[in-house]
C-alpha positions, 0 to 999 in steps of 0.5 A: 500500500505505497503511500498509505498509512494505517490509522484508527478513526474513532468518533463520539457524536451526540446528535443522531444526524451528525452521527449518521453523517460522521459514519458515512464520512469515515466509512468512505475511507474505511476498510473495516470497523465496528460501531464508531471505530474504523480502520482506515488506510490514508495517504497524506492528502486523504488524511487532510480531507478526512480531518477537514470533512469531520471538522465541518460535520461535528460540533466541536463543543459536543462531539469528538474525533480521534485519528490514531496512526498505527505502528506498521511494525506491529504484527496483525492479530485476529480474533475468532475465525478471522483470517490474517491478511496474506498480502498486507500490500493489497486488500479487498473491500466488497 
């Protein structure tokens, strides 16, 4: 995934309309996730776009958004019957 870094995107939104908008915004970049925490692979430009979009959607006094870069040196851990990725340079969303 040249030029892309793995992040966790998480949000806490108080109002339902903003919550749905935040979910749609983050899912546009997400490769996986659950509830309000999603894995996103982002280029520098995409990171800026996501941060700007979320800042425009959220009420900064009531809501929060957190984007954490994950260390690429760490091993992938899977739980249950999940299958670890065989080629981390490529992923399938579908």
